[in-house]
N, C-alpha and C positions, 0 to 999 in steps of 0.2 A: 570288160577286158579280163582275159584270163590271167590268173596269177601263176607264175612259173615256180615250180617246186623241184628241188634237186635232192634225191635220196643218195646218201653216200655210205659205202661200207669198204672193207679192205679190198676185195677182189672184183666187186661188181658182178659176182657170179650167182648170188642167191638172194639175200635179204633185200638189197636195194632194187634188184630186178623185180621181185614180187611186189614191193611197195609201189614202184612206178606203175606196174601193170594194173594193180588194184585202183590206184588213184585215177588213172586215165579212164578206167572202166566206170568207177562210181560217181565221179564228178567231172565229166568231160567238158561241160559248158563253163565251169568255174576255174578249172586248173589244167595246166599243161605240165605233166610230170616227166622228169628225166631221172636217170641214175648214172652213177659213175663210181669208180673205185680208186683207192689210193695206190694200189698195185694191181691193175687189171689182170684178171686171169681168164679162165674159160668158164662158160656157162655150166652150172652144176646140173648133170643129167637127172638127178633125183628131183631137183626143184622144177625142172621142165616137166617132168612126169606128174608131180602133184599139182602143178598149176593147170595142166591139161585136164586133170580130174575135176578141177574147179571150173572148167569151161573157159580157161584163159590160155591161149597159145603164145608162149614166149620163145618158142624154138628158133625163131628168126632173129632174136635180139643179139646184139653184139655187146661185148664188154667195152667200157670206155674209161679213160683216165680223167679224174677230176682236175688234174693239172692241165690237161689239154683244153678242157672247157674254160678254165681260168685264163689261159694264154690266148684263147680265141675271143676273149672279151664277153663271154656269156654272163648274163645277169639273172638273178633269181630273187623272188620275194621270200622264199623259205628254203633253208638248207636243213635237212633232217639227217643226222647221223644215225644209222640203224645198227651200228657195231658197238663193241665194248667202249668203255670210257677212255681208255688209253688211246685207242685208235681214233676216237672222235676228236681228241685233242690235236691230232695231226691234220685235221681238215683245214685246208687253206681258207683264208678270209676272202670272200667275194665282195667286190665293191657294190654298195647299194642294197645289200641284203637287209630286209626288214626284220627277219626273225631267224634265229638258229635254235634248233631243237635237238634233243638226244632221245631216241627211242631204242634202248638196247634190247636186242633179240639174240638168242643163241645162234651160232653159225651151223647151218645144216651140214656144211662140209666137215665139221668136227664130229659128226655122229659115228658111233662105234656099233659093231654088231653085224648081224646078217643083212643082206640087201633089204629084206622086209622091215627090219628094225630101223634101218636108215631111212626108208621111205616113211615109216610111221613118225619118226622124228621130224622129217621135213614137213609132213602134214601138220604137225603141232605148230611149228614155226609159221607155216603159211597161214593157219587159222588165227594165230596171235597177231600177225601183221595185218590181215584183213580186218580184224576187229579194231585195231588201232587206226587204220586208214578210214574205216567207217565212222569212228568217233570224230576224227579230224574233219571229215566231210560234213558231219552233222553240225559241228561247231563253226565251220567256215563257209558253207555254201548253202544255197536255197534248194539245191537238187535233193531228191530223195535217194538215198543210198540203198539200192535194191539189188545190185548185182551179186 
């Protein structure tokens, strides 16, 4: 049986979307990944672009509210906050959650500079998230994380 994982960040526009996509790609037989935000916004175009560079198309993803998932009675085995500590404290408690984790990553939406500098920053965050998800897969599932 697949374990359900929810990645949460502020706007569900970047970090949680990347983590969801990587986990679904790296360990599809063991995990069913979802993502949501505390205050859903719009998908970050730089993140869509850098994920496409990595061979993952998230352009059709929609942002979702963590509170809507809670009200709908969704349950998860793992809740992973990928935002800063203050925002992570605002994550609601889901009934039956076996494990809550905090993987803080910088927000690509906060990048400053030229468009190329913003893309470079989004690539760094993407690579950090992929590495962390790869480690999670290696520790929790029998599949080989090769994507």
